[in-house]
KERO-991381 format. One record per residue (C-alpha): residue number from 0; residue in three letters; x, y, z. Coordinates in steps of 0.5 Angstrom, whole numbers, plus 500, padded with zeros to 3 digits. Layout:
N
<NUM, Ala, <X, Y, Z>>
...
% end
This chain:
661
<0, Met, <150, 238, 347>>
<1, Ser, <146, 233, 346>>
<2, Gly, <145, 232, 353>>
<3, Ala, <143, 239, 353>>
<4, Leu, <139, 239, 346>>
<5, Ala, <135, 233, 350>>
<6, Arg, <134, 237, 355>>
<7, Trp, <130, 242, 351>>
<8, Arg, <126, 238, 346>>
<9, Gly, <123, 235, 352>>
<10, Arg, <121, 242, 354>>
<11, Leu, <118, 243, 347>>
<12, Arg, <114, 237, 347>>
<13, Trp, <111, 239, 354>>
<14, Leu, <109, 246, 351>>
<15, Arg, <106, 243, 345>>
<16, Pro, <099, 241, 347>>
<17, Ala, <098, 233, 348>>
<18, Tyr, <091, 233, 343>>
<19, Pro, <087, 230, 341>>
<20, Arg, <088, 228, 349>>
<21, Pro, <092, 221, 350>>
<22, Gly, <089, 216, 355>>
<23, Arg, <081, 218, 352>>
<24, Ala, <077, 214, 348>>
<25, Gly, <071, 216, 343>>
<26, Trp, <068, 223, 343>>
<27, Arg, <072, 225, 349>>
<28, Arg, <078, 225, 346>>
<29, Trp, <077, 231, 343>>
<30, Ile, <075, 235, 348>>
<31, Pro, <080, 240, 352>>
<32, Ser, <082, 240, 358>>
<33, Trp, <082, 246, 363>>
<34, Arg, <088, 246, 363>>
<35, Gln, <088, 247, 355>>
<36, Trp, <082, 251, 356>>
<37, Leu, <086, 256, 360>>
<38, Gly, <093, 256, 356>>
<39, Ala, <089, 257, 351>>
<40, Phe, <086, 263, 354>>
<41, Leu, <093, 265, 356>>
<42, Tyr, <095, 265, 349>>
<43, Leu, <090, 270, 346>>
<44, Val, <091, 275, 352>>
<45, Leu, <098, 275, 351>>
<46, Gly, <098, 276, 344>>
<47, Leu, <092, 281, 343>>
<48, Thr, <096, 285, 349>>
<49, Gly, <103, 284, 345>>
<50, Phe, <099, 286, 339>>
<51, Val, <096, 293, 341>>
<52, Thr, <101, 294, 345>>
<53, Ile, <105, 295, 338>>
<54, Ala, <100, 298, 335>>
<55, Tyr, <099, 303, 339>>
<56, Ala, <107, 304, 339>>
<57, Ala, <106, 304, 331>>
<58, Thr, <101, 309, 330>>
<59, Asp, <101, 316, 331>>
<60, Ile, <097, 323, 331>>
<61, Pro, <095, 324, 323>>
<62, Asp, <099, 331, 322>>
<63, Asp, <094, 332, 316>>
<64, Leu, <086, 333, 319>>
<65, Asn, <081, 332, 314>>
<66, Ser, <080, 339, 309>>
<67, Phe, <074, 342, 313>>
<68, Ala, <078, 341, 320>>
<69, Thr, <083, 348, 317>>
<70, Gln, <078, 351, 313>>
<71, Gln, <073, 355, 316>>
<72, Asp, <069, 361, 313>>
<73, Asn, <068, 368, 313>>
<74, Val, <063, 371, 315>>
<75, Tyr, <060, 379, 313>>
<76, Tyr, <055, 383, 316>>
<77, Trp, <052, 389, 315>>
<78, Ser, <052, 396, 318>>
<79, Asp, <045, 393, 323>>
<80, Gly, <049, 387, 325>>
<81, Thr, <045, 383, 320>>
<82, Val, <049, 377, 316>>
<83, Met, <050, 379, 309>>
<84, Ala, <054, 374, 306>>
<85, Arg, <059, 368, 308>>
<86, Thr, <065, 365, 304>>
<87, Gly, <070, 360, 304>>
<88, Trp, <067, 353, 302>>
<89, Val, <065, 350, 310>>
<90, Ile, <061, 354, 314>>
<91, Arg, <065, 354, 319>>
<92, Gln, <069, 359, 324>>
<93, Glu, <074, 357, 331>>
<94, Ile, <072, 359, 337>>
<95, Pro, <076, 358, 344>>
<96, Leu, <073, 354, 349>>
<97, Asp, <073, 360, 354>>
<98, Lys, <068, 364, 350>>
<99, Val, <062, 357, 349>>
<100, Pro, <058, 359, 357>>
<101, Pro, <059, 353, 361>>
<102, Lys, <053, 351, 361>>
<103, Val, <053, 351, 354>>
<104, Arg, <059, 346, 355>>
<105, Gly, <056, 342, 360>>
<106, Ala, <050, 340, 356>>
<107, Val, <054, 337, 351>>
<108, Leu, <057, 333, 356>>
<109, Ala, <052, 331, 360>>
<110, Ala, <049, 329, 352>>
<111, Glu, <056, 326, 349>>
<112, Asn, <060, 324, 355>>
<113, Ala, <059, 325, 362>>
<114, Ser, <066, 322, 364>>
<115, Phe, <070, 326, 358>>
<116, Tyr, <075, 328, 364>>
<117, Ser, <077, 322, 367>>
<118, Asp, <077, 318, 362>>
<119, Ser, <082, 316, 358>>
<120, Gly, <078, 318, 352>>
<121, Val, <077, 311, 349>>
<122, Ser, <070, 307, 352>>
<123, Pro, <072, 299, 351>>
<124, Ser, <064, 298, 351>>
<125, Gly, <064, 303, 346>>
<126, Val, <068, 299, 341>>
<127, Leu, <066, 293, 343>>
<128, Arg, <059, 294, 341>>
<129, Ala, <061, 298, 334>>
<130, Ala, <065, 292, 332>>
<131, Gly, <060, 288, 334>>
<132, Ala, <055, 293, 331>>
<133, Ala, <060, 292, 324>>
<134, Leu, <061, 284, 324>>
<135, Thr, <054, 283, 323>>
<136, Gly, <052, 290, 319>>
<137, Gly, <047, 292, 325>>
<138, Glu, <046, 300, 328>>
<139, Thr, <052, 304, 329>>
<140, Gln, <052, 304, 335>>
<141, Gly, <053, 311, 341>>
<142, Gly, <057, 310, 347>>
<143, Ser, <063, 313, 343>>
<144, Thr, <067, 318, 348>>
<145, Ile, <068, 326, 345>>
<146, Thr, <075, 324, 344>>
<147, Gln, <074, 319, 339>>
<148, Gln, <068, 322, 336>>
<149, Tyr, <073, 328, 335>>
<150, Val, <079, 322, 332>>
<151, Lys, <074, 320, 328>>
<152, Asn, <072, 327, 325>>
<153, Val, <078, 330, 324>>
<154, Tyr, <083, 325, 322>>
<155, Leu, <079, 319, 320>>
<156, Ser, <074, 316, 315>>
<157, Gln, <066, 315, 317>>
<158, Asp, <068, 308, 314>>
<159, Arg, <064, 303, 319>>
<160, Thr, <069, 298, 319>>
<161, Leu, <073, 295, 324>>
<162, Ser, <080, 296, 322>>
<163, Arg, <078, 304, 322>>
<164, Lys, <074, 303, 329>>
<165, Phe, <081, 300, 332>>
<166, Thr, <085, 305, 328>>
<167, Glu, <080, 311, 332>>
<168, Ala, <081, 307, 339>>
<169, Leu, <089, 307, 338>>
<170, Ile, <089, 315, 336>>
<171, Ala, <084, 317, 341>>
<172, Leu, <089, 314, 347>>
<173, Lys, <095, 317, 344>>
<174, Leu, <092, 324, 344>>
<175, Asp, <089, 323, 350>>
<176, Asn, <096, 322, 353>>
<177, Arg, <098, 328, 349>>
<178, Thr, <094, 334, 349>>
<179, Ser, <090, 337, 355>>
<180, Lys, <082, 335, 356>>
<181, Asp, <080, 343, 355>>
<182, Lys, <084, 342, 348>>
<183, Ile, <081, 336, 346>>
<184, Phe, <074, 338, 348>>
<185, Gln, <075, 345, 345>>
<186, Asp, <078, 342, 337>>
<187, Tyr, <071, 338, 338>>
<188, Leu, <066, 343, 339>>
<189, Asn, <070, 348, 333>>
<190, Thr, <070, 341, 328>>
<191, Ser, <062, 338, 329>>
<192, Trp, <057, 338, 324>>
<193, Phe, <050, 341, 327>>
<194, Gly, <047, 341, 320>>
<195, Arg, <045, 347, 317>>
<196, Gly, <051, 346, 312>>
<197, Thr, <055, 348, 318>>
<198, Tyr, <060, 345, 322>>
<199, Gly, <063, 348, 330>>
<200, Ile, <058, 351, 336>>
<201, Gln, <059, 358, 334>>
<202, Arg, <057, 358, 326>>
<203, Ala, <051, 353, 329>>
<204, Ser, <049, 358, 334>>
<205, His, <048, 362, 328>>
<206, Ala, <044, 358, 324>>
<207, Tyr, <040, 356, 330>>
<208, Tyr, <039, 363, 335>>
<209, Gly, <042, 367, 330>>
<210, Lys, <047, 370, 335>>
<211, Asp, <055, 369, 338>>
<212, Val, <055, 362, 342>>
<213, Ser, <057, 366, 348>>
<214, Arg, <050, 369, 348>>
<215, Leu, <047, 363, 349>>
<216, Asn, <044, 360, 355>>
<217, Ala, <043, 352, 358>>
<218, Ser, <037, 352, 354>>
<219, Glu, <039, 353, 347>>
<220, Gly, <045, 350, 348>>
<221, Ala, <041, 343, 350>>
<222, Phe, <037, 344, 344>>
<223, Leu, <044, 345, 340>>
<224, Ala, <047, 339, 344>>
<225, Ser, <041, 334, 341>>
<226, Leu, <044, 335, 334>>
<227, Leu, <051, 332, 336>>
<228, Lys, <046, 326, 336>>
<229, Gly, <044, 327, 329>>
<230, Ala, <043, 334, 326>>
<231, Gly, <038, 331, 320>>
<232, Leu, <034, 327, 326>>
<233, Tyr, <035, 333, 330>>
<234, Asp, <033, 339, 327>>
<235, Pro, <025, 342, 328>>
<236, Ala, <026, 346, 321>>
<237, Leu, <025, 338, 317>>
<238, Gly, <019, 337, 320>>
<239, Lys, <014, 335, 326>>
<240, Glu, <017, 328, 328>>
<241, Asn, <024, 332, 328>>
<242, His, <021, 337, 332>>
<243, Glu, <018, 332, 337>>
<244, Arg, <024, 328, 336>>
<245, Ala, <028, 335, 338>>
<246, Val, <024, 336, 344>>
<247, Glu, <024, 330, 347>>
<248, Arg, <033, 329, 347>>
<249, Trp, <032, 337, 349>>
<250, Asn, <029, 335, 356>>
<251, Trp, <033, 329, 357>>
<252, Ile, <039, 332, 356>>
<253, Leu, <036, 338, 361>>
<254, Asp, <035, 333, 366>>
<255, Arg, <042, 328, 365>>
<256, Met, <045, 335, 366>>
<257, Val, <042, 335, 373>>
<258, Glu, <044, 329, 374>>
<259, Thr, <052, 331, 373>>
<260, Gly, <052, 337, 377>>
<261, His, <051, 342, 371>>
<262, Leu, <045, 344, 373>>
<263, Thr, <041, 345, 379>>
<264, Gln, <033, 343, 380>>
<265, Ala, <032, 350, 381>>
<266, Glu, <035, 352, 375>>
<267, Arg, <032, 346, 370>>
<268, Ala, <026, 348, 373>>
<269, Thr, <026, 354, 369>>
<270, Tyr, <027, 351, 364>>
<271, Lys, <020, 349, 361>>
<272, Lys, <019, 352, 354>>
<273, Phe, <022, 348, 349>>
<274, Pro, <028, 354, 346>>
<275, Glu, <025, 354, 338>>
<276, Pro, <031, 355, 333>>
<277, Thr, <030, 360, 327>>
<278, Lys, <028, 357, 321>>
<279, Ser, <032, 353, 316>>
<280, Gly, <035, 360, 312>>
<281, Ser, <036, 360, 305>>
<282, Gly, <044, 360, 305>>
<283, Thr, <048, 367, 304>>
<284, Thr, <052, 367, 299>>
<285, Pro, <055, 373, 296>>
<286, Gly, <053, 374, 289>>
<287, Ala, <049, 380, 285>>
<288, Gln, <050, 387, 289>>
<289, Thr, <053, 384, 296>>
<290, Gly, <059, 381, 291>>
<291, Tyr, <061, 387, 290>>
<292, Leu, <061, 389, 297>>
<293, Val, <064, 383, 299>>
<294, Glu, <070, 384, 295>>
<295, Leu, <071, 391, 298>>
<296, Ala, <070, 390, 305>>
<297, Lys, <075, 384, 303>>
<298, Arg, <081, 388, 301>>
<299, Asn, <079, 393, 306>>
<300, Ala, <080, 388, 313>>
<301, Ile, <086, 385, 309>>
<302, Lys, <089, 392, 309>>
<303, Ala, <087, 396, 315>>
<304, Gly, <088, 389, 319>>
<305, His, <094, 388, 316>>
<306, Ile, <093, 380, 314>>
<307, Lys, <096, 376, 310>>
<308, Ala, <091, 375, 304>>
<309, Ala, <093, 367, 305>>
<310, Asp, <091, 367, 313>>
<311, Tyr, <084, 371, 311>>
<312, Asp, <084, 365, 306>>
<313, Leu, <084, 359, 311>>
<314, Gly, <077, 364, 314>>
<315, Gly, <075, 365, 321>>
<316, Tyr, <074, 372, 321>>
<317, Gln, <068, 376, 322>>
<318, Ile, <067, 383, 318>>
<319, Arg, <063, 388, 320>>
<320, Thr, <061, 392, 315>>
<321, Thr, <060, 399, 314>>
<322, Phe, <055, 397, 308>>
<323, Asp, <048, 400, 310>>
<324, Arg, <043, 395, 307>>
<325, Gly, <035, 400, 306>>
<326, Arg, <040, 404, 302>>
<327, Thr, <045, 398, 298>>
<328, Lys, <037, 397, 296>>
<329, Ala, <035, 403, 293>>
<330, Leu, <041, 404, 291>>
<331, Thr, <040, 398, 286>>
<332, Ala, <033, 400, 285>>
<333, Ala, <035, 406, 283>>
<334, Val, <040, 403, 278>>
<335, Arg, <034, 398, 275>>
<336, Lys, <030, 404, 274>>
<337, Ala, <035, 407, 269>>
<338, Glu, <037, 401, 266>>
<339, Lys, <030, 401, 264>>
<340, Gly, <030, 404, 257>>
<341, Phe, <037, 401, 255>>
<342, Asp, <035, 395, 249>>
<343, Ala, <042, 391, 247>>
<344, Glu, <039, 388, 242>>
<345, Arg, <034, 393, 238>>
<346, Arg, <039, 398, 239>>
<347, Pro, <046, 395, 240>>
<348, Glu, <050, 401, 237>>
<349, Asn, <047, 405, 242>>
<350, Asp, <046, 401, 248>>
<351, Lys, <050, 395, 248>>
<352, Tyr, <056, 395, 254>>
<353, Ala, <051, 400, 257>>
<354, Arg, <053, 401, 265>>
<355, Ile, <052, 405, 271>>
<356, Gly, <057, 405, 277>>
<357, Ala, <055, 409, 284>>
<358, Ala, <058, 409, 291>>
<359, Ser, <055, 413, 297>>
<360, Val, <059, 415, 302>>
<361, Ala, <058, 417, 310>>
<362, Pro, <061, 424, 313>>
<363, Asp, <066, 420, 317>>
<364, Gly, <068, 416, 310>>
<365, Arg, <064, 410, 312>>
<366, Leu, <062, 407, 305>>
<367, Leu, <054, 406, 305>>
<368, Ala, <052, 403, 299>>
<369, Val, <055, 401, 292>>
<370, Tyr, <052, 398, 285>>
<371, Gly, <058, 395, 283>>
<372, Gly, <054, 391, 276>>
<373, His, <049, 386, 275>>
<374, Asp, <052, 380, 278>>
<375, Phe, <059, 379, 281>>
<376, Leu, <058, 372, 280>>
<377, Lys, <057, 373, 273>>
<378, Gln, <062, 379, 272>>
<379, Gly, <067, 381, 277>>
<380, Phe, <069, 388, 274>>
<381, Asn, <066, 393, 279>>
<382, Gln, <063, 399, 275>>
<383, Ser, <064, 404, 282>>
<384, Asn, <071, 403, 284>>
<385, Ala, <074, 402, 276>>
<386, Thr, <078, 407, 275>>
<387, Thr, <077, 407, 266>>
<388, Ile, <072, 412, 265>>
<389, Pro, <074, 420, 265>>
<390, Ala, <071, 423, 270>>
<391, Gly, <070, 430, 265>>
<392, Ser, <068, 436, 268>>
<393, Val, <065, 434, 275>>
<394, Phe, <073, 435, 277>>
<395, Thr, <073, 442, 276>>
<396, Pro, <071, 444, 283>>
<397, Phe, <078, 442, 284>>
<398, Val, <081, 447, 279>>
<399, Tyr, <077, 452, 283>>
<400, Ala, <078, 449, 290>>
<401, Ala, <085, 450, 287>>
<402, Ala, <084, 457, 284>>
<403, Leu, <081, 460, 291>>
<404, Glu, <086, 457, 296>>
<405, Asp, <093, 459, 292>>
<406, Gly, <090, 465, 287>>
<407, Val, <093, 465, 280>>
<408, Arg, <098, 468, 275>>
<409, Arg, <097, 470, 269>>
<410, Thr, <102, 474, 267>>
<411, Arg, <111, 472, 267>>
<412, Glu, <112, 478, 270>>
<413, Gly, <106, 478, 275>>
<414, Gly, <106, 475, 282>>
<415, Arg, <100, 470, 284>>
<416, Thr, <093, 475, 286>>
<417, Pro, <087, 472, 289>>
<418, Val, <081, 469, 286>>
<419, Ser, <074, 469, 288>>
<420, Pro, <067, 466, 287>>
<421, Ala, <066, 474, 284>>
<422, Ser, <072, 474, 279>>
<423, Val, <070, 473, 272>>
<424, Tyr, <072, 469, 266>>
<425, Asp, <070, 469, 258>>
<426, Gly, <065, 464, 258>>
<427, Asp, <064, 463, 250>>
<428, Asp, <065, 457, 247>>
<429, Gly, <072, 456, 243>>
<430, Val, <076, 462, 247>>
<431, Ala, <084, 460, 246>>
<432, Val, <088, 458, 252>>
<433, Arg, <093, 462, 255>>
<434, Thr, <099, 461, 258>>
<435, Pro, <103, 467, 262>>
<436, Glu, <108, 466, 255>>
<437, Gly, <102, 467, 250>>
<438, Pro, <097, 462, 248>>
<439, Tyr, <098, 454, 248>>
<440, Trp, <100, 450, 242>>
<441, Asp, <099, 442, 243>>
<442, Arg, <103, 438, 240>>
<443, Ser, <101, 438, 234>>
<444, Gly, <102, 446, 233>>
<445, Lys, <094, 448, 233>>
<446, Val, <092, 453, 239>>
<447, Val, <089, 449, 244>>
<448, Lys, <081, 452, 245>>
<449, Gly, <076, 451, 250>>
<450, Gln, <070, 448, 248>>
<451, Asn, <063, 447, 251>>
<452, Glu, <057, 444, 252>>
<453, Gly, <052, 444, 246>>
<454, Gly, <057, 450, 243>>
<455, Arg, <054, 455, 247>>
<456, Asp, <057, 462, 249>>
<457, Trp, <056, 464, 256>>
<458, Gly, <060, 471, 255>>
<459, Glu, <062, 473, 262>>
<460, Val, <061, 469, 268>>
<461, Thr, <064, 468, 275>>
<462, Leu, <066, 462, 276>>
<463, Arg, <062, 461, 282>>
<464, Arg, <056, 461, 275>>
<465, Ala, <062, 456, 272>>
<466, Val, <062, 451, 277>>
<467, Ala, <055, 451, 278>>
<468, Asp, <052, 451, 270>>
<469, Ser, <059, 447, 268>>
<470, Val, <062, 452, 263>>
<471, Asn, <068, 449, 261>>
<472, Thr, <072, 454, 258>>
<473, Pro, <072, 459, 264>>
<474, Leu, <075, 453, 267>>
<475, Leu, <079, 451, 262>>
<476, Gln, <083, 457, 263>>
<477, Leu, <082, 457, 270>>
<478, Gly, <086, 450, 271>>
<479, Leu, <092, 454, 266>>
<480, Asp, <092, 460, 271>>
<481, Val, <093, 457, 278>>
<482, Gly, <097, 451, 274>>
<483, Leu, <096, 444, 274>>
<484, Asp, <100, 441, 279>>
<485, Arg, <097, 445, 284>>
<486, Val, <090, 443, 281>>
<487, Glu, <093, 435, 282>>
<488, Lys, <095, 437, 289>>
<489, Tyr, <088, 439, 290>>
<490, Ala, <085, 433, 289>>
<491, Leu, <090, 428, 291>>
<492, Arg, <088, 431, 299>>
<493, Ser, <081, 431, 298>>
<494, Gly, <082, 423, 296>>
<495, Leu, <084, 421, 288>>
<496, Leu, <089, 417, 287>>
<497, Lys, <095, 419, 283>>
<498, Ser, <095, 413, 279>>
<499, Ser, <087, 416, 277>>
<500, Leu, <089, 422, 274>>
<501, Gly, <092, 424, 268>>
<502, Glu, <098, 428, 264>>
<503, Arg, <098, 435, 266>>
<504, Val, <095, 438, 259>>
<505, Pro, <090, 444, 258>>
<506, Gly, <084, 437, 258>>
<507, Phe, <087, 436, 264>>
<508, Ala, <083, 441, 268>>
<509, Leu, <077, 439, 265>>
<510, Gly, <077, 431, 267>>
<511, Glu, <078, 429, 260>>
<512, Asn, <084, 424, 262>>
<513, Ser, <083, 423, 269>>
<514, Thr, <079, 417, 272>>
<515, Pro, <078, 416, 278>>
<516, Ser, <072, 411, 281>>
<517, Ala, <065, 413, 283>>
<518, Ile, <068, 411, 292>>
<519, Arg, <073, 416, 290>>
<520, Met, <069, 421, 287>>
<521, Ala, <064, 421, 292>>
<522, Gly, <070, 422, 297>>
<523, Ala, <074, 427, 294>>
<524, Tyr, <067, 431, 294>>
<525, Arg, <065, 430, 301>>
<526, Thr, <071, 434, 302>>
<527, Phe, <068, 439, 301>>
<528, Ala, <062, 438, 304>>
<529, Asp, <065, 437, 311>>
<530, Asp, <068, 445, 311>>
<531, Gly, <075, 442, 307>>
<532, Met, <077, 435, 312>>
<533, His, <078, 429, 308>>
<534, Thr, <077, 422, 311>>
<535, Asp, <078, 416, 305>>
<536, Pro, <072, 411, 304>>
<537, Tyr, <073, 406, 308>>
<538, Ser, <068, 400, 308>>
<539, Val, <069, 396, 315>>
<540, Arg, <069, 397, 321>>
<541, Ser, <071, 392, 326>>
<542, Val, <074, 385, 325>>
<543, Thr, <074, 379, 330>>
<544, Arg, <077, 372, 329>>
<545, Ala, <076, 367, 335>>
<546, Gly, <072, 372, 339>>
<547, Asp, <079, 377, 339>>
<548, Ala, <078, 384, 335>>
<549, Val, <082, 385, 330>>
<550, Pro, <086, 391, 332>>
<551, Leu, <085, 396, 325>>
<552, Thr, <088, 401, 321>>
<553, Arg, <082, 407, 321>>
<554, Pro, <083, 412, 316>>
<555, Arg, <084, 419, 320>>
<556, Pro, <081, 425, 317>>
<557, Ala, <086, 431, 315>>
<558, Arg, <086, 438, 312>>
<559, Ala, <085, 438, 305>>
<560, Met, <083, 446, 304>>
<561, Ser, <080, 451, 308>>
<562, Lys, <074, 451, 310>>
<563, Glu, <073, 458, 307>>
<564, Thr, <074, 455, 301>>
<565, Ala, <071, 449, 302>>
<566, Arg, <065, 452, 304>>
<567, Ala, <065, 457, 297>>
<568, Val, <065, 450, 292>>
<569, Thr, <059, 447, 297>>
<570, Asp, <056, 454, 294>>
<571, Ala, <057, 454, 288>>
<572, Leu, <055, 446, 288>>
<573, Arg, <049, 448, 292>>
<574, Thr, <047, 452, 286>>
<575, Thr, <048, 447, 282>>
<576, Met, <041, 445, 285>>
<577, Thr, <037, 452, 284>>
<578, Asp, <038, 453, 278>>
<579, Gly, <043, 451, 274>>
<580, Ser, <046, 444, 270>>
<581, Ala, <042, 439, 276>>
<582, Glu, <036, 444, 278>>
<583, Ala, <031, 438, 275>>
<584, Ala, <034, 434, 281>>
<585, Gly, <033, 440, 286>>
<586, Gly, <027, 438, 289>>
<587, Ala, <030, 431, 292>>
<588, His, <033, 433, 297>>
<589, Ala, <031, 439, 301>>
<590, Gly, <040, 443, 301>>
<591, Ala, <042, 438, 297>>
<592, Val, <049, 440, 293>>
<593, Gly, <052, 437, 286>>
<594, Lys, <054, 438, 280>>
<595, Thr, <055, 434, 273>>
<596, Gly, <060, 432, 269>>
<597, Thr, <060, 431, 261>>
<598, Thr, <067, 430, 257>>
<599, Thr, <068, 432, 250>>
<600, Ala, <067, 426, 247>>
<601, Asn, <061, 424, 250>>
<602, Thr, <063, 418, 254>>
<603, Ala, <061, 418, 261>>
<604, Gly, <056, 422, 264>>
<605, Trp, <057, 424, 272>>
<606, Phe, <053, 427, 277>>
<607, Val, <056, 428, 284>>
<608, Gly, <051, 430, 289>>
<609, Gly, <050, 430, 296>>
<610, Thr, <045, 431, 303>>
<611, Glu, <048, 432, 310>>
<612, Asp, <048, 425, 310>>
<613, Glu, <051, 422, 304>>
<614, Thr, <055, 424, 298>>
<615, Thr, <053, 419, 292>>
<616, Ala, <057, 419, 286>>
<617, Val, <054, 416, 280>>
<618, Val, <057, 415, 273>>
<619, Val, <053, 413, 267>>
<620, Tyr, <057, 409, 261>>
<621, Arg, <059, 405, 255>>
<622, Met, <065, 400, 255>>
<623, Ser, <067, 392, 253>>
<624, Leu, <070, 389, 257>>
<625, Lys, <075, 387, 252>>
<626, Asn, <078, 393, 251>>
<627, Leu, <076, 397, 257>>
<628, Val, <076, 403, 251>>
<629, Pro, <070, 408, 253>>
<630, Leu, <064, 409, 247>>
<631, Pro, <060, 414, 246>>
<632, Leu, <053, 416, 250>>
<633, Thr, <050, 418, 244>>
<634, Gly, <042, 417, 244>>
<635, Leu, <043, 412, 249>>
<636, Gly, <037, 408, 252>>
<637, Gly, <034, 412, 247>>
<638, Asp, <035, 418, 248>>
<639, Ala, <035, 424, 243>>
<640, Pro, <042, 426, 239>>
<641, Gly, <046, 430, 243>>
<642, Thr, <042, 429, 250>>
<643, Pro, <048, 428, 255>>
<644, Gly, <049, 423, 259>>
<645, Ser, <049, 426, 265>>
<646, Glu, <041, 428, 265>>
<647, Arg, <041, 420, 267>>
<648, Ala, <046, 420, 272>>
<649, Val, <042, 426, 274>>
<650, Arg, <035, 422, 275>>
<651, Leu, <038, 416, 278>>
<652, Trp, <041, 420, 283>>
<653, Ala, <034, 424, 285>>
<654, Asp, <031, 417, 285>>
<655, Tyr, <036, 414, 290>>
<656, Val, <036, 420, 296>>
<657, Lys, <028, 420, 295>>
<658, Ala, <027, 412, 297>>
<659, Ala, <034, 413, 303>>
<660, Lys, <030, 417, 306>>
% end
């Protein structure tokens, strides 16, 4: 035992360096021999190799990416294809690698990492230069591979430390071993910073050239590739020096593309003029009116595309809406003009809480324009989509349509008899409402009587004239004669929502307890103009994500009533414009149709008007958002007492259709 121990001690003494060196005198004792230098070097190599091996084994690819690498924005477009708004705090949209043109990919590879598809994911020389810079505090060094840049962008911080650089290299090596090169390249292009607030080459393409990346050429791709070196230095919009640097870098990248085989000399010769990007925009964050449009489109996209709300909020969708920029501007201007007389400070009892909602619908159900309020960022309540204000007499065309379709029943024994536009009813004020059993008694024991606006007696009037002049008493009685359940049926077929319709009591025929939105009312009136065919209003034409279309369930036209009935109603509505309650607006558009609407309590003023191109509903009302109780319109905007709120709605519509021509 003692002999073996002695032998091990001898071996350990042999491994221990003889230092200071024996047999040497003076300073030479302190100079290591070549064997000692070699041993030290081997120990260092073995130590570093072991350290790196252990560190590599212990390092894993993080599960959590930096937040911007998973978040994307949703982009909304006007009907003409221009950007309307974007939502989300990260301006980024993903695009598959195969949707990026090969020349654009080649520009990035030539600029950043020509050996990307053959290297190990790490540039040793780049790591050493970066380490030297970190130690000396010098300028940030280039030379990182695309894989390293991607790792730094999505997994790590931007700190310039040795530990961060070492971790970056280890993760890059592991990522390169586990993930395909195409996947790494795709993710790199989708997460890199390109300036102008954008991440990813798709949003950068829109920010600098106003088009999808799939439409870029090699020259434009070379410019975008230059931004990867530092968007703050190469965005030409930031100054003359930036422009000069951008042109120089652009030329270098194109030349480099020839060297790497991504361009031929002949192709390079065609790119002599710098592809000037557009000027930097001011941003398209939804606000004012666009916020209301975005909210409507979002709901429509989620419902029609069967998209989970959580998935939608992750972003990446491109939503092409039906909203017409010109009509939206014209409608907003018309509302602003109508509001000029409002003065809540001087006349709080008349003008406080005054509101206007409006919506314009195309023949096929497309929402062309809405007015939802002064500013979505200050008031999310959408006045065009609110179901809190009674429809009033603007509801009566559905009573008229139901009667023309199904006829009426006036006696207990008799069957249903047809009516026509020429059928005559009593139009006097205060006429008692009757059922086949006799007078209609309300719950308080009083006989229900109709009231005309201003207490006017009209005598005997045709149903056509009653609709055109908004004579309430004949239409109140007609509702009971045809049956309120049948009136509800045709209102629903025309697109009004069940949830917005009130209890079937006599006032139901005059819209006193039904609260459809301006959007739904415009869509319902469009049914008359379209020969009895109804299409629900919608605000989204198409949705794409990562370049692929999202299938949408579109509203389909359905027959709500016969063509003959729809045309008879339209004829009465045309009379409204020529010599009826909206005669003042008859000259706004040749052949226009429309209907005014008021309520018994004067809490709403409606007008729904239509041309061959659109149908627009406007509602004027007063209501506090704290209790959602409608308030009287008496004296609104300085109007004389007794002036119906519908007059302001009529003028607003006329201003809108004139501007929208």
